[in-house]
N, C-alpha and C positions, 0 to 999 in steps of 0.2 A: 107287297103292300105294307106289311108289318114293318119292314125296314124303313119305309118313308115315315110312318107314324113315329117310330122310335127316333129318327133323325130330327123330326119337327119338335118332339118333346125335348130332346137333348138341346136343340138350338134355343128353345124357349127357356129352359132352365139356365143355360149359359147367359142369355140376355138378362134374365132376372138377377143372376148373380152379379153381373157387371153393374146393373142399376143399383143393387143393394150396396155394392162396394163404393160406388160414387157417392151415394147418399150418406153412407157411414163416414167417408172421408170428409164431406162437407160438415157433418155434425161434429167430427173431431176438430176441424179447423175453427168452428164457432166456439167450442168449449175452450180450446187453447187461447183464442183471442180474448175470451172473457176472463180466463185466469190471468193472462198477461195484463189486462186492463185493471183487474182488482189489485194485482201486485204493484202496478204503477201508481194507482191511487193511494195505496198504503204508503209507498215510498214518498210520494209527494207530500202527504199529510204528516210525515214523521217529524219534520222540523216544526210545523205549526202546532202539533200536539204537545210540544215541549215548551210552549209559551203560555203563561197564565198570569192572572192578577187577582188581587183581592183587596177589599177596602180595609183600612186600619186607622188607628189614631196615631198622630204624630205628637210626641212630647216636645215642647219647646224648651230650649236650654237658656233662653234669654229672659232675665228677670224683668225687663221693662215691658214685656208683653202682658196684656191684661188677661189673655186667654191662655191657660197652660197647655191646652191640647187643641189640635185641629184635625180635620179630616185628611186622610192621606191614602195612598195606594202602594202596595208592594207589587212589583212586576218581576217575574222570574222568567229568564230565558235559559232553560236547561239544555238547549241544544249546543252543539259545538260551533255554531255559525251565528253571525249577527242577523237581526231582522231590521227592516228599513221602514221608514215612515210610520213609526209606532204612534198611535193615537190612543191615549188613556182617557176614557170618558167617565166622569163621575155622574152617577144617576141618582136622583133624589128619591125620597120615599113615595112621591107621587108618580114616578116613572119618567120624569122629564130629565133631559140632559142639563146638568147644572154648570159643568165646566169641562174643558178639554185641555190636555197637555199633549204637545206633539214633540216627539224625539226623532230626529232624522235617522240616526243609527243607534240601535240598542244592542250592545255586545252580549255575549254569553255571560250569565251571572244574574245577580239580583240587585235591585235598587228600590229605594223608597222615594215617593214623590208626594209633595205637599199639595193639597187641593187649593187652587187659587181663588176660592170664593171667600166672601166676607165671613168673619166669625159669626157664629149664631148669636142672635139676640134673645135674651130671656123673654119668654111669653108672660111670665109673672114671677113674683118672688114669694116663696113660702118660708117664713122664718129665716130670712136672709140667705136662702139657698135658691139659686135660679132654677126655674122649671122651663125647659126649652120646648118649643113647638114640635121639633123633630130631633131624633137621636142620631148620632153618627152610625149606630149599629143598623139603622134603617137604610143607609146608603149602600150602593153597589158600584161595581166598576166593570166596564166593558172595554174591550181592546179591538183595534183594527191595526193590521200590520202587513208588510210584504215580506215574503221569504226570499231566500237567495236565488230561487228560480224565477222570481218575478210574479208569483201568484199572490193575490191579496186575500187575507183571511179576516174573519170577524169571530171574536169570542164574546158572546153576549153576557149580560149580567148574571145569567144562570149557569155560566161556564160551558155552554154549548158552542162547539167550534163548527164554522161553516165557511165555505169558499165564498168570497164576496166579489162584487163587480169591481173593476179596476179603479173607479173613482170613489170608492167607499172611504169615508173618513176625511173627505175634502174639507177645506177650511170653511168655517162659519164664524159668527160673531162671538161664540163662547170659547174660542180657541186661544191657547197660550203656546207660543213656540219656544222651545228650549234650544240653545246653541249646540 
């Protein structure tokens, strides 16, 4: 009778070991999939992480212009690949989109864009020095673009990068298209 009891206990221990091994194998597969997914997400975002923009002022070299400076944006693509359907959005101090520039293909490198909005009008004159209602330093720039893998990204006016819906940055009335 003791032999039967030993055999039952041994069979139970073997069954428990088999179940534990299967559960461990599933947990290992889940963790490997998570690691692979994290690595893939990091690789996908690598190109997007290398694209940024900031607002700046553009000095005009033409003497006939009445305004010596205007709002602009510097866009940098530090990746080794171009980005597509780049939309540079100029955001005013009140948080509204003031103008957009679309560039079909933006190669690696850096470029400066002039904001296509009207020059600022002085709010008032103090001793012949114009005082403007808003300052260029209060403007911000946001980007929307597609990477070489076809994923659309948005970098908001605070510099935060996020994956976007495929139709983000579509045309609207404030858009200017560059060749």
